[in-house]
N, C-alpha and C positions, 0 to 999 in steps of 0.2 A: 622443485623450484621454490625458493623462499618467497614469502609474501609479507608485506608491511602490515603490522597490526596497529590498532588504534587505542592502545592503553594510554591513560592520561600521563602527561609529562610533568615532572617537577612538582610544583605546588598547585597545578591546575585544579580548579574547583570541581567537586563532585555533586554540587547542589544546583538544581534539584536532582535527586537521585533518579536512576532509571537508565534504560538504554538510549531512549530518544526523548528529548524534552524541548518544549517551547516555553521560553522565559520572557513573559511580558511582551509578546510579539505583536507589533502593529504594522499594518501595511496600508499605505495611502497611495492611491493612483491619482495622478494629476494630469489634466488635459487643459492647457491654457489657464484660464482663471478658475476652472472647476476642479473639484477633487472628490474622490470617492474612497471611503475607508472600508476596505475589504476585510481586514482583521483589526480588532480594537482591543489591545492589551490582553491577548490570549496567553494563558499559562496552562500547560498540559504536560503530563509525564506519562510515557509508555514504559512499563516495566518489562524486563526480559520474560518472554513466553506469554505475555498478556495479550489478549485479544480485545481491542477496544473499538467501539462503534462511534462514528461521527455522523449525526443525522441533522436534518434541517432542510428547509425549502431551497430552491435554486436561488443563488445570490447570497447565501448565508455565510459563505467564506470557506466551505469545506474543501473545494478543489484548490483554493489559494493556499490553504494549510498544507496540502499534499505537495504543491510546487515548492513551498518553503523547505519541506523535509527532503526533497530531492535536490535541493540546491539550485533549482532553475530560476528562483527569484530570491531576492534579499529582503529582510525586514526593513521597514522604514526606521523602526526602533525595536529593541529587544534582540534576543539571540535564539538560534536553534542549536541545541547541544546534542552531541552523540558521545555517549560514555563520559559525560561531564565536560566535553570540550566544544567550543564554538566551531561549527563545521567550516566556517569561512576563514578559520585560522590554519586549516590543514595545508601541508605541503602537497606537492603534486603526487608523491607516492602515497601519502595518507589519503588523498582524495580518491585515488584508484581503489584503495582498500575499502573506503566508504561506499563507493559505487558497487562493490561486490556485496557489501553488507546490507544495503538498502535496495530493494527491488520493487518495481511498480507493475501493477496489472490494471489496465484501463478498460474502458467501455467499448472503444472502437476496434472491434476485431478485424474489420476490413482494412484498416490502416496500420495494424499492429506489425505487419511483416512486409518486407520488400516484395512487391508484386512480381518482380522479374526473377526472384530467387525461389528455389524450392525451400520447403520448411527445413530440410536437412542442412542446407547451406547457411540459413539464418542461425540455426542452432549451433552449428560448428563454429561460426564466427564468435558467438558468445562464449562458447567453451574455451576456445583457444586464445582469444584476445583478453577477455575479462577474467577468466579463471586460470589461464596459463597452463591448461592441460595439454598433454600430448594428443596427437590425432587419434591414437587408439583408445586412450582413456576417455577422450571427448566422445567418441563414437559409442563406447560401452555405456557411459553415463546417460547420454542422450536417449539411447534406445531403451535402457532400463526404466527411465522416468516416463517415457512415452507409454510403455506397457502398464506401469503403475497407474497412469491416468486413464486407463481403459481404452487406449487407442491402439490401432493396428500400426506396427512399425512401418508397414508399406506406405502409409500416408506421408511419411517424412519426405518421400520423393515426389510429392505433388506440390504444385504452386498454391498459394493461398486461395485464389479464386476457385480452385477445384474442390475446396473443402466447405463444409457447412459452418455456420456461425458458431455452433457448439464445439465443433472440432477445433476451429481456430482459437477459440477462447481457452480450451484445455491445453493447446499447444503454447498459448501465451503464458499459462501457469507453469508449464514445463520449463519454458525459457526463463521465467522469473526465479524458479527454484534451483536451476542448474548451478549457480554460484554458491548454493547453500547459504542464503542470506540469514541475517539475524533479525531483520524486520521486513515484512511485506506490506506494501501500501496498495490496497485494493480500492480503486476509485470507481464506483458504480460498475464493478466488474461483471455483474450478472444481469443488470437491468435490461439489457437489450436481448436477452435470451428467452426462449420459450420456457414456460413454467416447468415442464418436464425435464428440460436440460438444466435449468437452474439448480434443481435438487441434486443432480449428479455432480455438477461443478462445485457447489457449496460443500458437499460431503467430502469431495477430494481435497479441497482447499483446507477444510477444517482438520482432516486427518493428517495432512502434511504438517500443519502448524503444531499439532499435538505431538507427533512423533519426532519432529526435528527441533522441538523447543524454539520455534520461531515466533516472534511477536507479530501481531497483525493490527494494522490500522484499517478498519473496514468502513469506507465512506459510502453512504447509501441514503436514498429517499425512503426506502422501504423498512418499516418497523418489523414485519415478520422475519425477514432475512437477518436483520440486525439482532433480533431476539435469539435466533438460532445460532448465530456465529460468535457472539461476543460475551465477555465477562462483565465489562463496564461500558457505559455509553455516555457520550458528550452530546448535548443538544445545543446547536448554534442558531442564532438569529441575527441577521444584520451585522455579522462579523464579531459577535459577542457570544461567549459561552454563558447560556442562561441556566443550564442545569447539568450536573455531572454526578454519576454514582453507579452502583451496581445495576446491571441491565434490568434484572427482574424488578428491583425496587422502583427504578425510574419509570418503567413501562406499566407497572401495576399500580403504583402510588405516586404519580407525578406531582411535583410541588409547584412548578411554574405553569402559568396559564397557557403559554405557548406549547409546552410539552403536552398538556391536556388536550389541546386542539389537535396535535399530531396523533395522539393515541386514539382520540375519538374518530379519526378518519380511517382507522384500520381495525380489522378483527385479526387477532394473532394468538398463537399458543406459545408462550415463552418457555 
């Protein structure tokens, strides 16, 4: 089955370079006479195969940035670019291709799957509708990825409520990687898990990104997990990027006062 690709058309700009970019993105929410600026002139580029962390306290704009990348919200000003093109200029076919290329893993494992369906049914729906695979290929890929994530394939025939939080989260990762995405957006993807389970999930996620050459935007409150998972880190406060650089440098030699405050709150081994 042929699939639409997202190569730039004609003279479309390639700046800023990278697979996913935010170009002077501002998002203002207005309620009556009041307004709140969730993102303020944010520019950020994610390169192919790069793992980048987004850290900051609640309300700093991290999740709004993820919603922008997913196309669930539009910038008040600025652009979100994929392979150099504004995602809001895509045709319907290009948008479907983009939804295969950009996958999301969230924090709420309880709400990640339809509670009335088995995990298998949810997985098959993704395989056949989003990926366009045949039923046989979908079944083979789903079961192979399940085993790779350290899960028993028999769990596929259970409903979400019958699984532990760690099992559901690993299945959420399986579902996200089924379309073989170019970018994974992990928004507090392990913060609700026990520490022992966190380590397993993080290792599996990191291994997948490395072997599949998949870029990762890793949104987290936690500096230890960010230090383990990422090459570079972006520090956000009140919708503004206050510091950005290689993860080790930023966490060991922070330049901004706010970054120092975050670092002082944690003991980590980068």
